[in-house]
A tleap script that builds the chain and sets N, CA, C and O, in Angstrom:
source leaprc.protein.ff14SB
mol = sequence {
  NMET ALA LYS ILE ILE LYS ILE PRO THR PHE
  SER ASP GLU ARG GLY ASP LEU SER VAL ILE
  GLU LYS LEU VAL ASN PHE SER PHE LYS ARG
  ILE TYR TYR ILE TYR ASN SER ASP GLY SER
  GLN ARG GLY GLY HIE ARG HIE LYS LYS THR
  ARG GLN LEU LEU VAL CYS ILE HIE GLY SER
  CYS ASP ILE PHE CYS GLU ASN LYS PHE GLU
  GLU VAL VAL PHE SER LEU ASN SER PRO LYS
  LYS CYS LEU LEU LEU GLU ALA GLU ASP TRP
  HIE THR MET SER ASN PHE SER LYS ASN CYS
  ILE LEU LEU VAL MET ALA SER GLU HIE TYR
  ASP MET ASP ASP TYR ILE ASN GLU LYS CTYR
}
set mol.1.N position { 72.547 -192.827 -27.316 }
set mol.1.CA position { 73.297 -192.538 -28.485 }
set mol.1.C position { 73.840 -193.671 -29.063 }
set mol.1.O position { 74.250 -194.613 -28.384 }
set mol.2.N position { 73.874 -193.637 -30.492 }
set mol.2.CA position { 74.253 -194.694 -31.208 }
set mol.2.C position { 75.614 -195.016 -30.892 }
set mol.2.O position { 76.334 -194.118 -30.455 }
set mol.3.N position { 76.153 -196.398 -31.082 }
set mol.3.CA position { 77.475 -196.659 -30.821 }
set mol.3.C position { 77.971 -197.653 -31.618 }
set mol.3.O position { 77.136 -198.418 -32.099 }
set mol.4.N position { 79.264 -197.853 -31.910 }
set mol.4.CA position { 79.931 -198.898 -32.738 }
set mol.4.C position { 80.102 -200.048 -31.570 }
set mol.4.O position { 80.348 -199.911 -30.372 }
set mol.5.N position { 79.872 -201.283 -32.396 }
set mol.5.CA position { 80.153 -202.730 -31.851 }
set mol.5.C position { 80.980 -203.579 -32.543 }
set mol.5.O position { 80.643 -203.961 -33.663 }
set mol.6.N position { 81.975 -203.920 -32.061 }
set mol.6.CA position { 82.880 -204.493 -32.800 }
set mol.6.C position { 81.873 -206.144 -32.894 }
set mol.6.O position { 81.022 -206.518 -32.088 }
set mol.7.N position { 82.356 -206.869 -34.164 }
set mol.7.CA position { 81.742 -208.001 -34.522 }
set mol.7.C position { 82.687 -209.170 -34.208 }
set mol.7.O position { 83.763 -209.166 -34.805 }
set mol.8.N position { 82.453 -210.078 -33.431 }
set mol.8.CA position { 83.239 -211.168 -33.215 }
set mol.8.C position { 83.709 -211.853 -34.733 }
set mol.8.O position { 82.836 -212.201 -35.529 }
set mol.9.N position { 84.903 -211.981 -34.990 }
set mol.9.CA position { 85.399 -212.373 -36.225 }
set mol.9.C position { 86.368 -213.428 -36.044 }
set mol.9.O position { 87.197 -213.284 -35.146 }
set mol.10.N position { 86.392 -214.468 -36.761 }
set mol.10.CA position { 87.350 -215.708 -36.853 }
set mol.10.C position { 87.938 -215.632 -38.320 }
set mol.10.O position { 87.302 -215.593 -39.373 }
set mol.11.N position { 89.424 -215.619 -38.115 }
set mol.11.CA position { 89.907 -215.632 -39.306 }
set mol.11.C position { 91.050 -216.693 -39.493 }
set mol.11.O position { 91.968 -216.810 -38.681 }
set mol.12.N position { 90.945 -217.312 -40.411 }
set mol.12.CA position { 92.353 -218.348 -41.089 }
set mol.12.C position { 92.491 -218.135 -42.275 }
set mol.12.O position { 92.010 -217.160 -42.852 }
set mol.13.N position { 93.329 -219.229 -42.927 }
set mol.13.CA position { 93.642 -219.089 -44.118 }
set mol.13.C position { 92.575 -219.014 -45.113 }
set mol.13.O position { 92.750 -218.450 -46.192 }
set mol.14.N position { 91.546 -219.531 -44.802 }
set mol.14.CA position { 90.043 -219.585 -45.557 }
set mol.14.C position { 89.581 -218.463 -45.752 }
set mol.14.O position { 89.061 -218.318 -46.858 }
set mol.15.N position { 89.573 -217.347 -44.882 }
set mol.15.CA position { 88.869 -216.097 -44.736 }
set mol.15.C position { 88.427 -215.787 -43.506 }
set mol.15.O position { 88.969 -216.152 -42.463 }
set mol.16.N position { 87.291 -215.010 -43.607 }
set mol.16.CA position { 86.737 -214.489 -42.266 }
set mol.16.C position { 85.329 -214.733 -42.096 }
set mol.16.O position { 84.522 -214.608 -43.016 }
set mol.17.N position { 85.017 -215.095 -40.874 }
set mol.17.CA position { 83.644 -215.530 -40.439 }
set mol.17.C position { 83.329 -214.480 -39.298 }
set mol.17.O position { 83.985 -214.393 -38.260 }
set mol.18.N position { 82.376 -213.792 -39.586 }
set mol.18.CA position { 81.989 -212.892 -38.524 }
set mol.18.C position { 80.645 -213.099 -38.124 }
set mol.18.O position { 79.813 -213.048 -39.030 }
set mol.19.N position { 80.201 -213.346 -36.852 }
set mol.19.CA position { 78.824 -213.860 -36.388 }
set mol.19.C position { 78.245 -212.730 -35.628 }
set mol.19.O position { 78.960 -212.131 -34.824 }
set mol.20.N position { 77.201 -212.440 -35.783 }
set mol.20.CA position { 76.351 -211.674 -35.182 }
set mol.20.C position { 75.227 -212.457 -34.377 }
set mol.20.O position { 74.223 -212.819 -34.990 }
set mol.21.N position { 75.369 -212.736 -32.990 }
set mol.21.CA position { 74.520 -213.032 -32.123 }
set mol.21.C position { 74.750 -212.647 -30.573 }
set mol.21.O position { 75.909 -212.480 -30.195 }
set mol.22.N position { 73.995 -212.543 -29.931 }
set mol.22.CA position { 74.171 -211.817 -28.341 }
set mol.22.C position { 74.725 -210.534 -28.511 }
set mol.22.O position { 75.260 -210.153 -27.470 }
set mol.23.N position { 74.802 -209.667 -29.504 }
set mol.23.CA position { 75.102 -208.348 -29.372 }
set mol.23.C position { 74.518 -207.404 -29.022 }
set mol.23.O position { 74.965 -206.325 -28.634 }
set mol.24.N position { 73.155 -207.853 -29.169 }
set mol.24.CA position { 72.299 -206.734 -28.666 }
set mol.24.C position { 71.164 -207.485 -28.072 }
set mol.24.O position { 71.013 -208.688 -28.283 }
set mol.25.N position { 70.288 -206.710 -27.257 }
set mol.25.CA position { 69.154 -207.434 -26.365 }
set mol.25.C position { 68.024 -207.200 -26.966 }
set mol.25.O position { 67.084 -206.765 -26.301 }
set mol.26.N position { 67.888 -207.442 -28.342 }
set mol.26.CA position { 66.580 -207.511 -29.334 }
set mol.26.C position { 66.532 -208.593 -30.066 }
set mol.26.O position { 67.588 -209.206 -30.228 }
set mol.27.N position { 65.331 -209.081 -30.672 }
set mol.27.CA position { 65.482 -210.043 -31.645 }
set mol.27.C position { 65.274 -209.196 -33.041 }
set mol.27.O position { 64.855 -208.048 -32.894 }
set mol.28.N position { 65.493 -209.588 -34.192 }
set mol.28.CA position { 65.466 -209.009 -35.353 }
set mol.28.C position { 64.122 -209.572 -36.092 }
set mol.28.O position { 64.038 -210.757 -36.416 }
set mol.29.N position { 63.018 -208.575 -36.346 }
set mol.29.CA position { 62.072 -208.933 -36.745 }
set mol.29.C position { 62.013 -208.552 -38.182 }
set mol.29.O position { 61.161 -209.063 -38.908 }
set mol.30.N position { 62.974 -207.576 -38.690 }
set mol.30.CA position { 62.907 -207.010 -40.134 }
set mol.30.C position { 64.506 -206.936 -40.514 }
set mol.30.O position { 65.377 -206.473 -39.778 }
set mol.31.N position { 64.677 -207.428 -41.670 }
set mol.31.CA position { 66.315 -207.420 -42.056 }
set mol.31.C position { 66.120 -206.933 -43.657 }
set mol.31.O position { 65.464 -207.600 -44.457 }
set mol.32.N position { 66.699 -205.841 -43.956 }
set mol.32.CA position { 66.583 -205.539 -45.165 }
set mol.32.C position { 68.401 -204.816 -45.441 }
set mol.32.O position { 69.238 -204.627 -44.559 }
set mol.33.N position { 68.548 -204.552 -46.915 }
set mol.33.CA position { 69.616 -203.894 -47.132 }
set mol.33.C position { 69.674 -203.106 -48.163 }
set mol.33.O position { 68.933 -203.359 -49.114 }
set mol.34.N position { 70.595 -201.930 -48.223 }
set mol.34.CA position { 70.599 -200.768 -49.375 }
set mol.34.C position { 71.915 -200.945 -50.299 }
set mol.34.O position { 73.077 -200.953 -49.892 }
set mol.35.N position { 71.529 -201.068 -51.463 }
set mol.35.CA position { 72.569 -201.381 -52.458 }
set mol.35.C position { 72.439 -200.615 -53.699 }
set mol.35.O position { 71.327 -200.099 -53.815 }
set mol.36.N position { 73.187 -200.411 -54.582 }
set mol.36.CA position { 73.430 -199.774 -55.842 }
set mol.36.C position { 72.658 -198.357 -55.744 }
set mol.36.O position { 71.677 -197.976 -56.383 }
set mol.37.N position { 73.441 -197.663 -54.696 }
set mol.37.CA position { 72.826 -196.349 -54.276 }
set mol.37.C position { 73.551 -195.476 -55.425 }
set mol.37.O position { 74.644 -195.730 -55.931 }
set mol.38.N position { 72.633 -194.305 -55.748 }
set mol.38.CA position { 72.955 -193.286 -56.840 }
set mol.38.C position { 73.478 -192.391 -56.027 }
set mol.38.O position { 73.687 -191.300 -56.557 }
set mol.39.N position { 73.825 -192.516 -54.656 }
set mol.39.CA position { 74.863 -191.480 -53.910 }
set mol.39.C position { 74.000 -190.341 -53.046 }
set mol.39.O position { 74.444 -189.411 -52.374 }
set mol.40.N position { 72.356 -190.802 -53.336 }
set mol.40.CA position { 71.477 -190.056 -52.421 }
set mol.40.C position { 71.460 -190.425 -50.994 }
set mol.40.O position { 71.537 -191.559 -50.520 }
set mol.41.N position { 71.335 -189.158 -50.306 }
set mol.41.CA position { 71.133 -189.532 -48.811 }
set mol.41.C position { 69.743 -190.137 -48.290 }
set mol.41.O position { 68.625 -189.726 -48.603 }
set mol.42.N position { 70.036 -191.164 -47.457 }
set mol.42.CA position { 69.019 -192.051 -46.923 }
set mol.42.C position { 68.424 -191.862 -45.598 }
set mol.42.O position { 68.850 -190.913 -44.940 }
set mol.43.N position { 67.636 -192.502 -45.165 }
set mol.43.CA position { 66.977 -192.310 -43.807 }
set mol.43.C position { 66.445 -190.830 -43.509 }
set mol.43.O position { 65.738 -190.312 -44.373 }
set mol.44.N position { 66.728 -190.141 -42.385 }
set mol.44.CA position { 66.123 -188.739 -42.439 }
set mol.44.C position { 65.074 -188.895 -41.410 }
set mol.44.O position { 64.078 -188.187 -41.560 }
set mol.45.N position { 65.106 -189.579 -40.537 }
set mol.45.CA position { 64.044 -189.808 -39.336 }
set mol.45.C position { 64.542 -190.589 -38.068 }
set mol.45.O position { 65.584 -191.242 -38.087 }
set mol.46.N position { 63.828 -190.493 -37.096 }
set mol.46.CA position { 64.134 -191.497 -35.953 }
set mol.46.C position { 62.835 -192.263 -35.747 }
set mol.46.O position { 61.915 -192.323 -36.563 }
set mol.47.N position { 62.882 -192.873 -34.483 }
set mol.47.CA position { 61.676 -193.897 -34.491 }
set mol.47.C position { 61.142 -193.820 -33.062 }
set mol.47.O position { 61.929 -193.471 -32.182 }
set mol.48.N position { 59.792 -194.133 -32.730 }
set mol.48.CA position { 59.394 -194.548 -31.535 }
set mol.48.C position { 59.742 -195.730 -30.713 }
set mol.48.O position { 59.789 -195.679 -29.483 }
set mol.49.N position { 59.968 -196.722 -31.361 }
set mol.49.CA position { 60.372 -198.062 -30.644 }
set mol.49.C position { 61.338 -198.767 -31.478 }
set mol.49.O position { 62.098 -199.485 -30.829 }
set mol.50.N position { 61.517 -198.760 -32.744 }
set mol.50.CA position { 62.763 -199.405 -33.466 }
set mol.50.C position { 63.932 -199.029 -33.336 }
set mol.50.O position { 64.362 -197.940 -33.717 }
set mol.51.N position { 64.755 -200.163 -32.613 }
set mol.51.CA position { 66.317 -199.961 -32.777 }
set mol.51.C position { 66.666 -200.784 -33.895 }
set mol.51.O position { 65.905 -201.658 -34.310 }
set mol.52.N position { 67.985 -200.498 -34.492 }
set mol.52.CA position { 68.344 -200.908 -35.556 }
set mol.52.C position { 69.741 -201.307 -35.128 }
set mol.52.O position { 70.264 -200.874 -34.101 }
set mol.53.N position { 70.544 -202.484 -36.291 }
set mol.53.CA position { 71.758 -202.911 -35.988 }
set mol.53.C position { 72.022 -202.790 -37.512 }
set mol.53.O position { 71.263 -203.216 -38.383 }
set mol.54.N position { 73.452 -202.017 -37.761 }
set mol.54.CA position { 73.837 -201.623 -39.106 }
set mol.54.C position { 75.017 -202.234 -39.475 }
set mol.54.O position { 75.953 -202.187 -38.678 }
set mol.55.N position { 75.165 -202.858 -40.640 }
set mol.55.CA position { 76.631 -203.416 -40.831 }
set mol.55.C position { 76.868 -203.119 -42.420 }
set mol.55.O position { 76.141 -203.545 -43.318 }
set mol.56.N position { 77.971 -202.343 -42.581 }
set mol.56.CA position { 78.396 -202.334 -44.028 }
set mol.56.C position { 79.154 -203.644 -44.615 }
set mol.56.O position { 80.371 -203.820 -44.557 }
set mol.57.N position { 78.237 -204.501 -45.172 }
set mol.57.CA position { 79.002 -205.705 -45.486 }
set mol.57.C position { 79.921 -205.686 -46.802 }
set mol.57.O position { 80.698 -206.596 -47.090 }
set mol.58.N position { 79.742 -204.622 -47.494 }
set mol.58.CA position { 80.765 -204.209 -48.540 }
set mol.58.C position { 81.023 -202.802 -48.687 }
set mol.58.O position { 80.031 -202.113 -48.451 }
set mol.59.N position { 81.853 -202.298 -48.943 }
set mol.59.CA position { 82.121 -200.870 -49.045 }
set mol.59.C position { 82.218 -200.092 -48.105 }
set mol.59.O position { 82.965 -200.389 -47.172 }
set mol.60.N position { 81.520 -198.933 -48.095 }
set mol.60.CA position { 81.610 -198.035 -46.851 }
set mol.60.C position { 80.711 -196.995 -47.204 }
set mol.60.O position { 80.330 -196.632 -48.317 }
set mol.61.N position { 80.360 -196.463 -45.757 }
set mol.61.CA position { 79.023 -195.371 -45.961 }
set mol.61.C position { 79.236 -194.603 -44.580 }
set mol.61.O position { 79.862 -195.089 -43.638 }
set mol.62.N position { 78.648 -193.364 -44.576 }
set mol.62.CA position { 78.633 -192.608 -43.280 }
set mol.62.C position { 77.264 -192.560 -42.707 }
set mol.62.O position { 76.261 -192.549 -43.421 }
set mol.63.N position { 77.233 -192.530 -41.334 }
set mol.63.CA position { 75.971 -192.652 -40.678 }
set mol.63.C position { 76.004 -191.366 -39.771 }
set mol.63.O position { 76.853 -191.259 -38.886 }
set mol.64.N position { 75.082 -190.411 -40.005 }
set mol.64.CA position { 74.861 -188.992 -39.106 }
set mol.64.C position { 74.040 -189.501 -37.979 }
set mol.64.O position { 73.044 -190.150 -38.298 }
set mol.65.N position { 74.231 -189.358 -36.977 }
set mol.65.CA position { 73.104 -189.384 -35.727 }
set mol.65.C position { 73.195 -188.342 -34.852 }
set mol.65.O position { 74.268 -187.915 -34.425 }
set mol.66.N position { 71.956 -187.846 -34.518 }
set mol.66.CA position { 71.822 -186.907 -33.650 }
set mol.66.C position { 70.680 -187.463 -32.636 }
set mol.66.O position { 69.727 -188.130 -33.037 }
set mol.67.N position { 70.902 -187.084 -31.172 }
set mol.67.CA position { 69.849 -187.176 -30.458 }
set mol.67.C position { 69.850 -185.856 -29.610 }
set mol.67.O position { 70.643 -185.023 -30.049 }
set mol.68.N position { 69.199 -185.502 -28.581 }
set mol.68.CA position { 68.886 -184.467 -27.887 }
set mol.68.C position { 70.138 -183.776 -27.355 }
set mol.68.O position { 70.061 -182.571 -27.114 }
set mol.69.N position { 71.252 -184.406 -27.156 }
set mol.69.CA position { 72.526 -183.946 -26.485 }
set mol.69.C position { 73.648 -183.892 -27.391 }
set mol.69.O position { 74.574 -183.112 -27.169 }
set mol.70.N position { 73.643 -184.755 -28.525 }
set mol.70.CA position { 74.940 -184.592 -29.500 }
set mol.70.C position { 74.724 -185.162 -30.557 }
set mol.70.O position { 73.711 -185.834 -30.749 }
set mol.71.N position { 75.908 -184.933 -31.656 }
set mol.71.CA position { 75.508 -185.353 -32.909 }
set mol.71.C position { 77.016 -185.987 -33.414 }
set mol.71.O position { 78.085 -185.400 -33.243 }
set mol.72.N position { 76.890 -187.049 -33.940 }
set mol.72.CA position { 78.163 -187.961 -34.359 }
set mol.72.C position { 77.949 -188.212 -35.598 }
set mol.72.O position { 76.794 -188.263 -36.022 }
set mol.73.N position { 79.106 -188.430 -36.463 }
set mol.73.CA position { 78.978 -189.274 -37.714 }
set mol.73.C position { 80.052 -190.253 -37.379 }
set mol.73.O position { 81.162 -190.025 -36.898 }
set mol.74.N position { 79.416 -191.579 -37.785 }
set mol.74.CA position { 80.279 -192.805 -37.816 }
set mol.74.C position { 80.443 -193.303 -39.248 }
set mol.74.O position { 79.558 -193.362 -40.101 }
set mol.75.N position { 81.753 -193.660 -39.373 }
set mol.75.CA position { 82.081 -194.256 -40.690 }
set mol.75.C position { 81.825 -195.821 -40.627 }
set mol.75.O position { 82.451 -196.402 -39.741 }
set mol.76.N position { 81.141 -196.459 -41.295 }
set mol.76.CA position { 81.146 -197.859 -41.382 }
set mol.76.C position { 81.786 -198.281 -42.678 }
set mol.76.O position { 81.283 -198.128 -43.791 }
set mol.77.N position { 82.986 -198.845 -42.399 }
set mol.77.CA position { 83.938 -199.464 -43.627 }
set mol.77.C position { 84.378 -200.594 -43.234 }
set mol.77.O position { 85.515 -200.873 -43.613 }
set mol.78.N position { 83.735 -201.486 -42.465 }
set mol.78.CA position { 84.469 -202.850 -42.319 }
set mol.78.C position { 83.171 -203.735 -41.850 }
set mol.78.O position { 82.299 -203.285 -41.107 }
set mol.79.N position { 83.172 -205.054 -42.390 }
set mol.79.CA position { 82.285 -205.965 -41.915 }
set mol.79.C position { 82.311 -206.469 -40.560 }
set mol.79.O position { 81.404 -207.108 -40.025 }
set mol.80.N position { 83.598 -206.081 -39.956 }
set mol.80.CA position { 83.913 -206.645 -38.778 }
set mol.80.C position { 83.236 -205.602 -37.428 }
set mol.80.O position { 83.440 -205.831 -36.235 }
set mol.81.N position { 82.586 -204.692 -37.856 }
set mol.81.CA position { 81.895 -203.841 -36.645 }
set mol.81.C position { 80.600 -203.291 -37.425 }
set mol.81.O position { 80.503 -203.139 -38.642 }
set mol.82.N position { 79.650 -203.033 -36.470 }
set mol.82.CA position { 78.202 -202.832 -36.786 }
set mol.82.C position { 77.996 -201.357 -35.800 }
set mol.82.O position { 78.738 -200.997 -34.887 }
set mol.83.N position { 76.842 -200.709 -36.269 }
set mol.83.CA position { 76.270 -199.570 -35.328 }
set mol.83.C position { 75.106 -199.721 -34.789 }
set mol.83.O position { 74.123 -199.941 -35.496 }
set mol.84.N position { 75.036 -199.640 -33.618 }
set mol.84.CA position { 73.726 -199.891 -32.915 }
set mol.84.C position { 72.979 -198.367 -32.835 }
set mol.84.O position { 73.443 -197.403 -32.225 }
set mol.85.N position { 71.846 -198.384 -33.519 }
set mol.85.CA position { 71.254 -197.204 -33.625 }
set mol.85.C position { 69.890 -197.359 -32.489 }
set mol.85.O position { 69.032 -198.231 -32.631 }
set mol.86.N position { 69.881 -196.371 -31.388 }
set mol.86.CA position { 68.559 -196.323 -30.550 }
set mol.86.C position { 67.385 -195.703 -31.153 }
set mol.86.O position { 67.486 -194.732 -31.902 }
set mol.87.N position { 66.229 -196.267 -30.831 }
set mol.87.CA position { 65.025 -195.490 -31.454 }
set mol.87.C position { 65.135 -194.016 -31.296 }
set mol.87.O position { 64.546 -193.395 -32.181 }
set mol.88.N position { 65.737 -193.292 -30.395 }
set mol.88.CA position { 65.726 -191.636 -30.444 }
set mol.88.C position { 66.695 -190.922 -31.345 }
set mol.88.O position { 66.539 -189.726 -31.587 }
set mol.89.N position { 67.672 -191.602 -31.838 }
set mol.89.CA position { 68.824 -191.558 -32.801 }
set mol.89.C position { 68.188 -190.795 -34.106 }
set mol.89.O position { 67.555 -191.593 -34.797 }
set mol.90.N position { 68.191 -189.768 -34.503 }
set mol.90.CA position { 67.872 -189.371 -35.751 }
set mol.90.C position { 69.184 -189.611 -36.480 }
set mol.90.O position { 70.328 -189.388 -36.085 }
set mol.91.N position { 68.716 -190.167 -37.752 }
set mol.91.CA position { 69.844 -190.653 -38.613 }
set mol.91.C position { 69.726 -190.408 -40.150 }
set mol.91.O position { 68.624 -190.515 -40.688 }
set mol.92.N position { 70.649 -190.138 -40.743 }
set mol.92.CA position { 71.000 -190.240 -42.494 }
set mol.92.C position { 72.070 -191.061 -42.314 }
set mol.92.O position { 72.855 -191.268 -41.390 }
set mol.93.N position { 71.858 -191.630 -43.819 }
set mol.93.CA position { 73.058 -192.396 -44.275 }
set mol.93.C position { 73.389 -191.811 -45.402 }
set mol.93.O position { 72.477 -191.328 -46.073 }
set mol.94.N position { 74.925 -191.705 -45.931 }
set mol.94.CA position { 75.360 -190.732 -47.010 }
set mol.94.C position { 76.562 -191.233 -47.394 }
set mol.94.O position { 76.805 -192.323 -46.875 }
set mol.95.N position { 77.449 -190.789 -48.168 }
set mol.95.CA position { 78.533 -191.211 -48.689 }
set mol.95.C position { 78.819 -192.564 -49.104 }
set mol.95.O position { 79.879 -193.102 -48.784 }
set mol.96.N position { 77.876 -193.191 -49.848 }
set mol.96.CA position { 77.847 -194.601 -50.126 }
set mol.96.C position { 78.992 -194.981 -51.069 }
set mol.96.O position { 78.928 -194.455 -52.180 }
set mol.97.N position { 79.966 -195.748 -50.849 }
set mol.97.CA position { 80.987 -195.953 -51.948 }
set mol.97.C position { 80.430 -196.917 -52.895 }
set mol.97.O position { 79.414 -197.569 -52.655 }
set mol.98.N position { 81.120 -196.999 -53.995 }
set mol.98.CA position { 80.405 -197.770 -55.109 }
set mol.98.C position { 80.270 -199.265 -54.907 }
set mol.98.O position { 81.232 -199.921 -54.507 }
set mol.99.N position { 79.351 -199.698 -55.117 }
set mol.99.CA position { 79.043 -201.140 -54.715 }
set mol.99.C position { 78.991 -201.414 -52.967 }
set mol.99.O position { 79.381 -202.381 -52.313 }
set mol.100.N position { 78.424 -200.299 -52.599 }
set mol.100.CA position { 78.626 -200.366 -50.924 }
set mol.100.C position { 77.038 -201.147 -50.637 }
set mol.100.O position { 76.048 -200.921 -51.333 }
set mol.101.N position { 77.070 -202.057 -49.507 }
set mol.101.CA position { 75.895 -202.866 -49.280 }
set mol.101.C position { 75.811 -202.795 -47.697 }
set mol.101.O position { 76.578 -203.350 -46.910 }
set mol.102.N position { 74.627 -201.927 -47.370 }
set mol.102.CA position { 74.420 -201.963 -46.100 }
set mol.102.C position { 73.322 -202.608 -45.678 }
set mol.102.O position { 72.193 -202.393 -46.117 }
set mol.103.N position { 73.710 -203.703 -44.512 }
set mol.103.CA position { 72.434 -204.469 -44.086 }
set mol.103.C position { 72.259 -203.834 -42.863 }
set mol.103.O position { 73.137 -203.254 -42.224 }
set mol.104.N position { 70.696 -204.011 -42.463 }
set mol.104.CA position { 70.009 -203.260 -41.531 }
set mol.104.C position { 69.095 -204.343 -40.890 }
set mol.104.O position { 68.316 -205.020 -41.561 }
set mol.105.N position { 69.258 -204.469 -39.425 }
set mol.105.CA position { 68.454 -205.478 -38.796 }
set mol.105.C position { 67.602 -204.998 -37.759 }
set mol.105.O position { 68.114 -204.852 -36.649 }
set mol.106.N position { 66.410 -204.730 -37.915 }
set mol.106.CA position { 65.796 -204.103 -36.902 }
set mol.106.C position { 64.666 -204.612 -35.962 }
set mol.106.O position { 63.897 -205.512 -36.300 }
set mol.107.N position { 64.624 -204.094 -34.973 }
set mol.107.CA position { 63.720 -204.776 -33.664 }
set mol.107.C position { 62.136 -204.718 -34.004 }
set mol.107.O position { 61.332 -205.392 -33.360 }
set mol.108.N position { 61.877 -204.148 -34.711 }
set mol.108.CA position { 60.222 -204.200 -35.215 }
set mol.108.C position { 60.097 -204.199 -36.552 }
set mol.108.O position { 60.970 -203.719 -37.275 }
set mol.109.N position { 58.912 -204.778 -37.042 }
set mol.109.CA position { 58.293 -205.060 -38.069 }
set mol.109.C position { 58.231 -203.477 -38.594 }
set mol.109.O position { 58.266 -202.559 -37.774 }
set mol.110.N position { 58.147 -203.260 -39.861 }
set mol.110.CA position { 57.666 -201.810 -40.821 }
set mol.110.C position { 56.494 -201.456 -40.183 }
set mol.110.O position { 55.581 -202.281 -40.173 }
set mol.111.N position { 56.313 -200.133 -39.525 }
set mol.111.CA position { 54.951 -199.727 -39.088 }
set mol.111.C position { 55.297 -198.010 -39.197 }
set mol.111.O position { 56.058 -197.369 -38.471 }
set mol.112.N position { 54.492 -197.527 -40.321 }
set mol.112.CA position { 54.774 -196.035 -40.720 }
set mol.112.C position { 54.486 -195.301 -39.155 }
set mol.112.O position { 55.413 -194.569 -38.810 }
set mol.113.N position { 53.714 -195.366 -38.496 }
set mol.113.CA position { 53.429 -194.712 -37.441 }
set mol.113.C position { 54.579 -194.699 -36.177 }
set mol.113.O position { 54.529 -193.976 -35.182 }
set mol.114.N position { 55.526 -195.608 -36.472 }
set mol.114.CA position { 56.522 -195.516 -35.794 }
set mol.114.C position { 57.866 -194.778 -36.014 }
set mol.114.O position { 58.865 -194.796 -35.295 }
set mol.115.N position { 57.625 -194.050 -37.316 }
set mol.115.CA position { 58.664 -193.001 -37.789 }
set mol.115.C position { 58.189 -191.815 -37.334 }
set mol.115.O position { 57.015 -191.488 -37.158 }
set mol.116.N position { 59.548 -190.967 -37.091 }
set mol.116.CA position { 59.390 -189.412 -36.491 }
set mol.116.C position { 60.175 -188.911 -37.407 }
set mol.116.O position { 61.357 -189.226 -37.268 }
set mol.117.N position { 59.839 -188.005 -38.605 }
set mol.117.CA position { 60.556 -187.401 -39.208 }
set mol.117.C position { 61.033 -185.661 -38.827 }
set mol.117.O position { 61.663 -184.897 -39.558 }
set mol.118.N position { 60.585 -185.444 -37.699 }
set mol.118.CA position { 60.826 -184.112 -37.552 }
set mol.118.C position { 62.342 -184.434 -36.654 }
set mol.118.O position { 62.466 -185.429 -35.940 }
set mol.119.N position { 63.461 -183.366 -36.854 }
set mol.119.CA position { 64.645 -183.274 -36.137 }
set mol.119.C position { 64.333 -182.739 -34.841 }
set mol.119.O position { 63.273 -182.218 -34.495 }
set mol.120.N position { 65.362 -182.925 -34.170 }
set mol.120.CA position { 65.469 -182.419 -32.659 }
set mol.120.C position { 65.388 -180.967 -32.668 }
set mol.120.O position { 65.447 -180.339 -31.611 }
savepdb mol mol.pdb
quit
């Protein structure tokens, strides 16, 4: 099941520096971000292989996750934490705040055949 991971952050009078390295055991092959949302729900799928790390670098949004055993809603509202999505996690993204920027780092390149659009 998906889980929240605290991102190491270094803060001083100049501001904050958050570092994403060695948080997950996969390399990022695709990086994209969602912004200027009109409020529509995004996602609505799971994967065969792709694992993802999501960071709301500005604003907030909710991520609904479901696997064969449980359902959880995660609120991403700080660039100091991220959500690790496993391939089997059915997920939707919603409740995007104004000016929300959701950064997604994926373990695989885009492949339409990797998507599973049916819920459990």
